[in-house]
C-alpha positions in Angstrom: 119.2 68.3 105.3 116.4 70.3 106.0 113.4 68.1 104.6 114.8 65.3 106.6 114.7 67.4 109.6 111.5 68.4 108.3 110.3 65.0 108.2 111.7 63.3 111.2 110.0 66.3 113.5 106.4 65.5 111.6 107.2 61.3 112.3 107.2 62.3 116.0 103.4 62.0 116.8 101.3 61.1 119.2 101.3 57.3 117.6 105.3 57.4 118.2 104.7 56.9 121.8 104.1 53.5 122.9 103.8 52.0 126.3 104.7 48.3 126.8 103.6 46.2 129.3 106.4 44.1 131.8 107.2 41.4 129.4 107.1 43.5 126.1 109.7 45.6 127.6 111.9 42.6 128.9 111.7 40.8 126.0 112.3 44.1 123.6 115.0 45.1 126.1 116.5 42.0 128.2 120.3 43.6 128.1 118.9 45.8 130.9 117.5 42.8 132.6 120.1 39.7 132.2 122.9 41.5 130.8 124.1 40.2 127.2 122.5 37.4 125.7 125.3 35.0 124.2 125.3 31.1 123.1 126.7 30.2 126.7 130.2 30.5 125.8 130.9 33.1 128.5 129.4 32.8 132.0 128.3 36.2 132.1 125.8 35.0 129.4 122.2 35.3 129.6 121.4 32.1 130.2 123.0 31.1 133.2 121.8 34.9 135.0 118.1 33.3 134.2 119.2 30.1 136.6 120.8 32.6 139.0 117.4 34.6 139.4 116.0 31.5 140.2 118.4 30.5 142.8 119.0 33.2 144.6 115.3 33.2 145.6 116.1 29.7 146.6 118.9 31.0 148.7 117.5 33.9 150.7 114.9 31.4 151.6 117.9 29.5 153.1 119.5 32.5 154.9 116.0 33.6 156.2 116.4 29.8 157.8 113.8 27.7 155.7 115.4 25.1 153.7 119.1 23.4 153.9 118.8 21.7 150.3 118.1 22.7 146.8 117.5 20.9 144.0 118.4 21.2 140.4 118.4 19.6 136.8 119.7 21.2 134.0 118.9 19.5 130.8 120.8 20.7 127.0 117.5 22.9 126.9 115.8 22.9 130.4 116.2 24.1 133.9 114.4 22.8 136.9 114.9 24.2 140.6 113.2 23.0 143.7 114.1 24.3 147.0 112.0 23.8 150.8 111.6 27.0 151.5 108.4 28.3 152.9 106.8 28.2 149.1 105.0 31.2 147.8 102.1 32.1 149.4 99.4 30.4 146.7 97.2 33.5 146.5 100.4 35.4 144.7 101.6 32.8 142.9 101.3 34.1 139.4 101.4 37.4 140.6 105.4 36.6 142.0 106.7 35.9 138.7 104.3 38.0 136.3 103.9 41.5 138.0 106.5 43.5 138.0 107.4 45.6 141.8 105.4 42.5 143.2 107.5 40.5 145.8 108.4 40.2 149.5 112.1 41.2 149.0 110.6 45.0 149.5 109.3 43.6 153.4 112.8 43.9 155.6 110.8 41.5 158.2 110.3 38.7 155.4 113.9 38.9 153.9 116.9 40.5 155.3 120.2 40.9 153.7 119.0 39.4 150.2 119.9 39.2 147.5 117.0 39.8 144.9 115.5 44.1 146.0 113.4 44.9 143.0 111.2 41.8 142.2 112.5 42.1 138.7 114.2 38.2 138.3 111.9 36.0 138.0 109.8 38.1 135.9 112.8 38.1 133.3 112.9 34.7 133.3 109.3 33.8 132.8 109.0 36.7 129.9 112.3 35.3 128.3 111.1 31.9 128.6 109.6 29.9 125.9 108.1 27.7 128.6 107.5 28.8 132.2 105.7 27.2 135.0 105.9 27.6 138.7 104.7 25.4 141.7 104.2 26.5 145.3 104.0 24.1 148.0 102.5 25.0 151.4 101.5 23.7 154.8 99.8 20.2 152.6 98.4 22.5 149.4 100.1 23.1 146.5 99.7 25.6 143.3 100.7 25.4 139.7 100.8 28.3 137.1 101.9 27.8 133.5 103.0 30.6 131.2 104.3 30.7 127.6 106.9 34.2 127.0 105.0 36.0 129.8 101.7 34.7 128.7 99.7 33.0 131.2 98.4 29.8 129.5 96.7 28.2 132.4 96.2 28.5 136.5 95.5 26.0 138.4 92.8 25.4 141.1 94.6 24.5 144.5 94.8 21.3 145.5 96.0 19.3 148.8 99.4 17.5 149.1 101.7 15.5 150.8 104.8 17.1 149.3 107.1 19.3 151.6 106.7 23.1 151.5 108.9 24.6 149.1 108.8 26.3 145.4 109.1 24.0 142.3 110.3 26.5 139.2 110.8 24.7 135.7 112.0 26.7 132.6 113.2 26.7 129.1 115.0 29.8 127.8 113.8 31.2 124.5 115.7 30.1 121.3 113.9 33.3 119.3 116.1 35.3 121.8 119.1 32.9 122.9 119.9 31.6 119.7 122.1 28.3 120.0 122.8 28.5 123.1 124.5 25.9 125.1 125.6 25.0 128.3 129.3 24.8 129.3 129.5 22.2 132.2 132.7 23.7 134.0 130.5 27.5 134.2 127.7 25.6 136.1 129.6 23.7 137.9 131.3 26.7 139.4 127.8 28.7 139.6 126.8 26.0 141.9 129.9 25.5 144.2 129.5 29.2 144.1 126.2 29.5 146.3 127.5 26.3 148.5 130.9 27.8 149.5 129.0 31.1 150.7 126.3 29.2 152.4 128.5 26.1 154.3 126.1 23.3 155.2 123.6 23.9 152.0 123.3 20.8 150.2 122.7 21.3 146.1 121.9 18.3 144.2 123.0 18.5 140.6 121.9 16.7 137.6 122.1 13.4 140.5 125.6 15.0 142.0 125.7 16.4 145.6 127.3 19.5 146.3 128.0 20.8 149.7 130.4 22.6 151.4 132.1 22.6 154.8 134.6 25.6 155.2 132.8 28.5 153.2 135.2 30.5 151.4 138.5 28.1 152.6 136.8 25.5 150.1 136.6 28.0 147.6 140.7 28.9 147.6 141.7 25.5 147.9 139.7 24.4 144.8 141.2 27.7 142.5 144.8 27.6 143.6 147.3 25.0 143.3 148.8 23.6 146.9 152.2 23.6 145.0 152.2 27.3 144.2 151.1 29.0 147.2 153.5 30.4 149.4 151.7 29.7 152.8 148.6 28.0 154.0 145.4 29.7 153.2 144.5 32.6 155.8 140.5 32.1 156.7 139.0 34.6 158.9 135.3 34.9 159.7 133.2 37.9 161.5 129.9 39.3 161.4 128.3 39.2 157.7 132.1 38.8 157.1 134.4 36.4 155.6 137.9 36.6 154.3 140.0 34.3 152.9 143.9 35.2 151.6 147.1 33.7 150.0 149.6 34.3 147.6 151.2 32.1 144.5 153.8 32.9 142.2 151.9 34.1 139.5 151.8 37.9 138.3 148.8 39.9 138.9 146.1 40.0 141.4 143.0 38.0 141.5 139.8 38.6 143.6 136.8 36.6 144.3 134.2 38.8 145.6 130.7 38.4 147.1 127.6 39.9 148.7 124.8 38.1 150.0 125.3 35.5 148.2 125.4 36.9 144.6 129.0 36.6 143.0 130.3 40.1 141.9 132.3 39.8 139.5 133.0 43.1 138.5 133.8 44.2 142.4 132.5 46.9 143.9 132.8 48.8 147.0 133.2 46.1 149.1 136.3 44.7 146.7 138.0 48.0 146.9 137.5 48.7 150.6 139.3 45.0 150.8 142.7 45.9 148.5 143.3 48.9 150.8 142.2 47.5 154.1 144.7 44.3 153.3 147.7 47.2 152.0 146.9 49.5 155.1 147.0 46.6 157.7 150.3 44.6 156.6 151.8 48.3 156.5 151.1 48.7 159.7 152.1 45.1 161.1 155.4 44.6 159.6 155.9 49.1 160.4 157.2 49.1 157.0 155.8 51.7 154.0 155.5 48.4 151.2 154.5 49.6 147.8 150.9 49.1 147.6 152.0 47.1 144.3 154.6 45.0 146.3 151.9 44.0 149.2 149.4 42.6 146.6 151.2 41.1 143.5 150.7 37.9 143.0 147.5 37.7 146.2 144.9 35.3 145.3 141.9 36.3 147.7 138.2 36.1 148.4 135.4 38.4 150.6 132.5 37.6 150.8 129.7 40.6 152.9 126.0 40.7 153.9 125.0 43.9 153.1 121.5 45.3 154.2 119.1 46.7 151.1 122.7 46.1 148.9 122.6 48.8 145.8 124.0 47.1 142.5 125.3 49.1 139.4 122.8 47.0 137.4 120.0 44.2 137.5 122.9 41.6 136.7 124.3 42.6 140.7 128.1 42.2 138.9 129.0 45.3 140.7 128.4 46.7 144.2 127.7 50.0 144.5 126.7 50.3 148.1 128.7 52.8 150.5 127.3 51.7 153.6 126.7 47.9 156.1 123.7 49.1 156.3 121.0 52.1 156.9 122.7 54.2 159.4 125.3 51.3 159.9 129.7 52.0 159.6 130.8 52.9 156.2 131.7 49.7 153.8 135.4 51.1 153.8 135.4 51.1 157.8 133.6 47.9 158.7 136.1 45.6 156.7 139.2 48.1 157.7 137.9 47.4 161.2 137.7 43.4 160.5 141.1 42.8 158.6 142.9 45.4 160.9 142.3 43.2 164.0 141.7 39.5 162.6 144.5 39.4 160.5 147.2 41.5 162.5 146.2 39.0 165.5 146.2 36.0 162.7 150.0 37.0 161.4 150.8 37.5 164.9 149.8 34.0 166.2 151.6 32.7 162.7 155.0 34.2 162.5 156.0 31.2 160.1 153.0 33.1 157.8 154.2 36.1 158.5 158.1 35.7 157.2 156.6 33.7 154.1 153.8 36.7 153.5 157.1 39.2 153.9 159.4 36.9 151.5 156.6 37.1 148.4 156.6 41.4 148.9 160.1 41.4 149.3 160.5 39.6 145.8 157.8 41.7 144.6 159.6 44.7 145.3 162.9 43.5 143.8 161.4 42.1 140.5 159.5 46.1 140.3 162.5 47.7 140.8 164.3 45.5 138.1 161.2 46.4 136.0 161.2 50.5 137.0 163.4 51.7 134.6 162.2 49.7 131.1 159.0 50.4 132.1 159.6 54.2 131.8 161.4 53.5 128.1 158.6 50.8 127.0 155.2 53.3 128.0 157.2 56.2 126.3 157.8 54.1 122.9 153.9 53.1 123.0 152.6 56.7 122.9 154.7 57.4 120.3 153.5 54.6 118.0 150.3 56.4 118.0 149.0 52.9 119.2 145.4 53.7 117.6 146.3 53.7 114.3 148.8 51.2 114.5 148.5 48.0 116.2 144.6 48.6 117.4 141.4 49.4 115.6 139.6 50.5 119.0 135.6 50.4 119.6 133.6 53.5 121.2 132.4 51.4 123.9 134.9 50.0 126.8 134.0 47.6 129.9 136.1 50.2 132.3 133.5 53.3 130.8 131.6 54.5 133.4 127.6 53.5 133.1 125.4 56.7 134.2 122.2 58.0 132.9 118.9 57.0 132.2 120.6 54.2 129.7 122.6 52.6 132.6 121.3 49.2 132.3 121.7 49.1 128.8 126.0 50.6 128.8 126.1 47.7 131.9 125.1 45.1 129.0 127.0 46.5 125.9 130.4 46.6 128.5 130.1 43.1 128.7 130.0 42.8 124.9 133.0 44.4 124.4 135.3 42.3 122.5 138.8 42.8 120.8 139.5 40.1 118.2 143.5 39.4 118.2 144.0 38.6 114.3 147.4 37.3 112.6 148.4 39.2 109.5 146.7 42.7 107.8 144.1 40.1 105.9 142.7 38.5 108.4 142.7 41.5 110.6 140.9 43.5 107.0 138.2 41.5 107.1 137.1 41.5 110.8 137.3 45.2 111.1 135.2 45.9 107.6 132.7 43.6 109.3 133.0 44.5 113.3 130.6 46.4 115.4 132.2 49.4 115.4 130.2 50.1 119.0 131.6 47.1 120.9 134.0 44.9 118.9 138.3 46.1 118.3 141.0 44.5 116.7 144.3 44.1 117.3 146.6 42.9 114.7 149.8 40.5 115.0 152.7 41.2 113.0 153.7 37.5 112.6 154.2 34.6 115.4 154.7 36.6 118.5 157.9 35.2 120.8 157.7 32.4 122.7 157.5 33.8 126.8 158.2 30.8 128.0 160.7 30.6 130.7 161.0 33.9 130.6 160.5 37.3 133.3 157.9 40.1 132.9 160.4 42.5 132.0 159.6 40.9 128.1 156.8 42.4 128.0 158.1 45.5 128.7 161.0 45.1 126.1 159.2 42.8 123.1 157.2 46.1 121.5 154.3 44.0 120.4 153.3 43.0 123.9 153.6 45.9 125.7 151.1 47.6 122.8 148.7 44.5 123.5 149.2 45.2 127.3 148.5 48.9 126.9 145.8 48.6 124.3 144.2 46.0 126.9 144.8 48.2 130.6 145.9 45.5 132.3 148.9 46.8 133.3 148.1 47.6 136.7 145.6 44.2 136.9 142.0 43.6 135.9 140.5 46.5 136.7 141.2 49.1 134.1 140.8 45.8 131.9 139.2 48.0 128.5 137.5 44.3 127.2 135.5 41.9 128.9 136.4 39.5 126.2 139.4 38.7 123.9 139.1 36.7 121.8 142.1 34.6 119.6 141.7 34.9 115.9 144.1 32.7 114.1 143.8 30.2 111.1 142.6 27.0 111.3 145.9 25.8 110.1 149.8 24.7 111.5 150.8 28.3 111.6 147.7 29.2 112.9 147.6 26.9 116.1 151.3 27.6 116.8 150.1 31.6 117.3 146.9 30.6 119.7 149.8 28.5 121.4 152.4 31.2 121.5 149.7 33.6 122.8 148.0 31.4 125.6 151.7 31.6 126.6 151.8 34.9 127.2 148.3 35.3 128.6 148.7 32.3 131.0 152.5 33.3 131.8 151.7 36.8 132.8 148.3 37.3 133.2 146.7 34.3 134.4 143.6 35.9 136.2 142.3 36.8 132.5 142.0 33.4 132.0 140.9 32.6 135.1 138.2 35.0 135.2 136.9 34.0 132.2 137.9 36.6 129.3 139.7 34.4 127.4 138.2 32.6 123.7 138.9 31.4 120.8 137.4 32.0 117.6 135.5 29.4 115.7 135.1 30.1 112.3 133.8 28.2 109.5 136.0 25.9 107.8 133.6 24.7 104.6 131.0 26.6 102.2 128.9 24.6 101.1 126.2 26.3 98.4 123.9 25.6 95.8 122.5 28.0 93.2 119.4 28.5 96.2 120.9 28.1 99.2 124.3 28.7 101.5 125.3 26.6 103.7 128.3 27.6 106.3 129.9 24.3 108.1 132.8 24.2 111.7 133.5 20.4 111.2 133.5 17.4 108.6 130.3 16.4 110.3 128.2 19.3 109.4 129.8 19.6 106.1 128.4 16.1 105.4 125.2 16.6 106.4 125.1 20.2 105.0 126.2 18.4 101.3 122.9 15.4 102.0 120.5 18.5 103.0 121.5 20.8 99.8 120.8 17.2 98.0 122.6 16.8 94.2 126.3 18.0 93.7 127.0 21.3 95.7 129.8 23.7 95.4 132.8 23.1 98.7 134.7 25.3 99.8 137.1 25.0 101.8 139.0 27.9 103.8 142.4 27.4 104.7 142.5 31.2 106.6 140.6 33.7 108.0 141.8 36.3 105.0 139.7 34.1 102.5 136.7 35.1 104.0 135.3 37.8 103.0 134.2 40.8 104.9 130.3 40.7 103.8 130.5 36.4 105.1 132.7 37.3 108.1 130.2 39.8 109.5 127.7 36.9 110.2 130.6 34.7 112.3 131.2 37.6 114.5 127.4 38.8 114.8 124.9 37.7 116.4 125.8 33.8 115.8 129.5 33.9 116.9 130.9 31.0 117.9 133.9 31.1 120.7 135.4 28.5 122.8 136.1 29.5 126.5 139.3 28.7 127.6 139.0 27.4 130.4 141.6 26.6 133.6 140.8 23.5 136.0 141.3 23.0 139.2 143.8 20.3 138.7 145.9 22.7 136.2 148.9 23.8 137.1 150.3 26.3 134.8 154.0 26.0 134.8 153.3 22.4 134.5 151.5 23.0 131.3 153.6 25.5 129.9 156.3 23.3 130.6 154.6 20.6 128.4 153.6 22.5 125.8 156.0 25.5 125.6 159.0 23.9 126.9 162.1 22.5 125.2 161.0 19.1 123.8 160.9 16.8 126.1 160.3 13.0 125.8 156.3 13.1 127.4 155.2 16.1 124.2 157.3 13.8 121.5 155.8 10.7 122.6 152.8 12.3 122.5 152.6 13.7 119.2 153.8 10.7 117.5 150.9 8.6 119.3 148.6 11.3 117.9 149.8 12.2 114.5 147.6 10.4 111.3 147.9 11.8 108.1 144.6 12.8 106.8 143.4 13.8 102.9 140.5 16.0 102.4 137.9 14.3 100.2 137.6 15.9 96.7 136.0 19.3 96.4 133.0 18.2 94.6 131.5 21.4 92.3 128.9 22.3 90.3 131.4 24.2 88.2 134.9 22.4 89.1 136.3 19.7 91.4 139.7 20.5 93.4 141.8 18.2 95.4 142.6 19.6 98.5 146.3 18.5 99.6 147.3 16.3 102.5 147.5 17.4 106.1 149.0 16.5 109.1 146.9 16.9 111.6 147.4 16.5 116.1 144.3 14.7 117.3 143.6 16.1 120.9 
């Protein structure tokens, strides 16, 4: 031990100290600048942050009164964004995208209440792009600069142009950093719509389609809720530097969409905390009754947007606001939101007695449900403690989504928090493989005994009465909402057979019925694992579909050995490590606007309806796998019934 310590001491010399230039540091520690890398299966993956950083600059121009339109084109690998703002001053085109801490956001006269403040955004995009091009059009002149991985390769001379003022940015994310990435259309569309909702009247042309919002956050909430399920018409309140929309559904939990200066703060922050507190205080004062906090906020769906001067975010990705004040010398965030709600919401409820009555009924319904649950909750929570959660069901990780990120490694910690994942597996063999191959820093495993209960149509007390559901609820820490969520990614890891699909459906039912906000906020995924292994003596290829298997056979030539994986337990821990590491494939569970959760669950998980029986009969086919060819032996797979989606 002493020798090892001495070796480490001697290895730490002047040569150990390195000074990285800006692009080297960004490429070496991308998580500090764009959060987690990811492959695009999560809405907070880095490839979407790159797009956001470029669009944010366009939005800042729009907010300053320059440019009512933004043109965006996103193909399989490339992104082009064009605004019609003032255009970057031509003499600084190169510096603005390649010199750290260079930009106009430090000048409060040029930019007020903007998103970007640190002069980092487009530099990070530049450094993390295989190709990056910026063009500025300003007062009849234009200038172009081209980069590769942050290095300037061509700086064009200024020339004359008839193009209107504005900035054009084109980039291709670097595949060396973003491995096997893809853009999920729904995530891109949500991103575009959010910009429109927060900037009513702004026109965004995205891939040939026009996006525009006339009513701001009212349009946002109308898109997020199902009109048949809300208890009263959406309340829409606007003031100086604040906008709020509120309604209640019949679902469990709380659902919030929060924004600062046009930035979607997915992890909330001081403004959302102030809203939640102010809402409770205002409602209590209006009804002159000391309702429980949980009853007032149960089933709420709300959006809140504020404008803040020089906002302080908890990380470069700007997902959580840390500002305590609206502006220097101005009111605190808490008093600003409270003053607004205590006046505007109170006025609204007085003017709309039918809404006030519907809200009161919803609160009192929650109160009755909470009291029904109180006894069983206490017993269930005591049982959960006795169950010794850590040993019995959960193999935990070291970092959690709700950990505080502080100190000099704050940005790295923030990136790790985004990577926190819990795999929900079936049986000991599958969980054993994942447990042995996982990253213990950020990946946890929760093992199911077998098929969980079909909870469709059951009340929330079943979450406490059913030991497995109760333990899972405790592992995720979602009993009182998403604020304490311990894992950013909840991944269903089941076998790709009939039983595995059934377990997947049962777990989806559990989350959609009792914790729909988890799904709506993009936390739930399905793990994709390979169906086939195709190999010869020199090379092994893993295939996720029949098409990939045929391509692998052609690539390897001859008669390679083919293995069909029927269950996760058949994949060795050594192999599994490659499927849940940086090349992990996840399918996000996405709820579209037109999806009505009760109807969806009734169709798939209710009693056998004629519609579902017809669907199964029409889509059932019997497929026979090809005989698996092997250099040693061929094994014929059995016939299998497959339900086509």
